[in-house]
Phi, psi and omega in degrees: 000140180272159175231160181269152176225126181256126178231160177248128176221163179293144181303321180297321178294318178300316180298316180296315179300316180300318180294314180295320180299311180299322179297333179264004180073028181240167171264165175299321178299320177302314182295315181296318177301314179300317180296318179294319178297318178296318179300312181294313183295330180283347181243355184270097184295329181295322177295321178296315180295317178301315179297319179298314179298321178298317180294316179297314180300320179296319180292319179294318178299319180297333179270001178084013179282133182263163178298324180295320178295319179296313179301317178296319180294320178296314180301315180296318180296320180292321180294324181288341182273355182278000000 
């Protein structure tokens, strides 16, 4: 379910956003939602880390590396640092 957010902006900015949104077949709300999502995603380190792990995992899987091998390598690396 969506919730409302009330913001204050200059009338000229509101008009411009509305014109650009309509030209793209969107509503002003669509544009604001996209901007907020982009703002959060560019600052959300956890999403970046999750994406990084997915890419690393995909590459390791493509090379035939198993989860057990990864776990063993981590254990060995930790043991060597003591």
